[in-house]
N, C-alpha and C positions, 0 to 999 in steps of 0.2 A: 578384291581379292584379303577374303576372309583367313585365320587362322594359321596361314604361311607364308612368311614374309619372304620376300627377292630372294632374298641367296639360298632360304630353302629349297625353294621353286628352280631353283637355279643347279643345285646340288641332286635334287630328289631327278633333277630331267637329267641329269648326267649319270647319274646310277642307273634310271633303265634304258640310258642309253647302250653305256655298259654291259650289262647283264642282257642285254638282247644280242650284242655282238660275240658275247661270251656264249653265250647258245647258236650264234649261228655256228662261231668257231666250231663247236664241238660236233655239231650236226655234220660239219663237210670234215674233218677229219685233222683239222688244227689243234695244236694244243691247247687245252682246257687252262681255263682260265684259274690263278688260285681262290678256291671256294673264300677264303679268308677275306680277301680285299673284296672280294662282291657283299660278305654279310661288316661289314664293316661299312660299306658307304650304306648300307641300305642302311643302318640302322643311324648313322648319323643324317639320314632323311626322316628317319620318322621323327628321332629327337628334334631338328630345327620342324618341324612339323607342328610339333607341339607348342609351339614357343607362339604366344597370342603375337597377334597384328600391332603395331603400333597405333594404328587409327584407332582402332576398340579400343584398346587401353587407356589411350587418353580421353575417347566419351565413358569410358567406366568411372575413370576419377574425378571429369569433370559432373559427371551424374551423382556421383556421391558428394562432393564440394558443395552443389548448387543444394542437395538435401538439407544438410549440415547449415548452408545460410537458413533455409526456407525455416527449419525447427530454430536455431537462434533469431531468426524473426519473430516467430513465432511468439518463445519465450520473453522475450525484449516487449510483444503486445500484450501479454499475458501480464508483467510486471507494471505496464505503463496503469492496463485496466483494476491492478487490485490498488495500484495509488490511489487512480484516482476516486475509485468506491472509498478505500481508507478514508480520503481527504470531506469525498460529499458527507458522511456517515457523522466523521468531525465537525462540520459544519453545521449538520441537520441539529445535532447534539448543542453544540453552543447556542445555537441560534433559541433551542428551547428553555436552557437556562437560562439567556437574559430576558424570555417569556417572564419562565417563572418568578425572577430576580424582581423583575417591574412590577408585573400583577402583587408581588409581595412587600415590595414599596408603596404600591399605593392602596394595599388595604392596612398596612401599617400607620402611609398618613388618614386614610378613613376615619382609622381609630383613637387618632391624636383628634382630628378634626372633633369628630362625636365627645370626646370624651373634653375637650373646654369648650364645647357648647354646654355639657351637663355640668361641669363646673361653673360656668358664666351663669349657668339659671339655678342651680343652688343658692350661688351670692345671691343671685337678685331676689331668688326667695328670701334667705335670710334677713336680708337686707329687710324689703317690706314687712318679714314679719317682726323683727325690730321696731319699724314705724309703728306697728298697733301700739297703743296704750294697753296697758293692763289694766282691768276692767274688775270686778266685785263681781259683775254679771254682765250677761252678754245676751243680746238676743237672735233670735233666727236668722235677721236680715242684717248684722251686725259680722255674726260668724259667716255666713255666705259669704260677704264683702273682704272677710278675712283670705278665707278658701280661694277668691278670685286673683286677688294678691298673690296667695305665694303657688297655688295651680295654674301653670299652661294653658292658654286660653283653649288650645284644640281639645283641652283633656279634660276642660273644668265638666262641660254636661256629665261625662262617666262618672267623675269622682260624684260630682252631686247626686244620681243616683241612687250610688251604694249611700253614702250617707242618710238619704232617702229614707231607705230598706232597715239599714242598720240602728238610726240612732234618731230619726228626725231632725236631726241639725241641736240637739241637746246634747252639750260636752258632759252632761254628766249622767248620762244615763247609765244604769247598770240592769244588766240582766242578774235576778234574783236565780237563778238553776245556777250557772254557771260563773255566775262572775265577771263576764265579760265589762268593760268597760267605754267610756266614751265615744267617739262619732264615729269612729271606725269598729266600735266595740273589739276593743284589743281582749285577748286571752292569754297570758293574766294581763290586766291596764297594765301593770305596772312593765311591764316593756317598752313602753312608749317613755321611759326615762331614761333610752339614747337618746331622743331628742329634746329633753328639757327636764330637768327636777323638776318643772313647776307644771311635771303633764297633765295631773288631775282637774286644775281650777286654768288651764289657760287655754282655749281653742287653738291657736294660734303654733301649738306647741305638738297638738294630738295632730294640726291639719298636716305641716310637717312631717313626722312620722307617719302617717296615712299614706304619703305620698311616696317617702321612699321604699316603704315597705310592699306596695302596689306596684311601681318600677323594679326593685330588686328582685320580686317572684313572677311577676305576671308580665315584666318589661313597660310596663304603662299604667294609668288607671285605667283607661279603653280596655285593655288587656285582662285586667280586673276584674271587668264588667262584663265582659263576656262568658268569661270564668262564672260570676256571679249569675248570669240568666239560666247556664245551663246546668248549676248546681246548688242554689239559691245560698252559696257559703263562699265565698273568697279565704 
């Protein structure tokens, strides 16, 4: 039964019976029932008929409650999803930062090792050069022997190729046009003073200067030789 409560149905039924009885009484000549009573009872029946049935109200309330719970559950799920995504992004960024830091540390360690290696090689070359006695004159073979002691074994041939072309291993060679001087034809020759004050007479000083120049400008004597082959100068 929908829309009318049990009590509403009973009153409505009573109203219908009363209305019928009144109509019958009028038709048979009985005294007419008061119109006010009939209207009031009818009005009461109509009012009761508009009151929703209790079962429907409960179902409606339950539906609203279920919708609210569903929305709350969905909101909680969205909050959890957002939190999980934020945690995932933070973890990824943290991992990337750790990898970048590890790579920087590895690069710095490699640079330190390379610097230490260069320092050791330079110290070894300086020690070897110091052991070479200073002479008033040198043969080509003697100068080449100096170079082998100062220049790394893997770079000697490249260094030798440049000196062959520039001076023929004559540490006093002078270019009459430009004034370039020495084994590497430094221009001006006085720049070799950075390796020693005896740059004009000591082949070892010139060799040390030449190696430093080639490494600083081309990375190595072989780098300088590659450039020389492409340009006929270095």
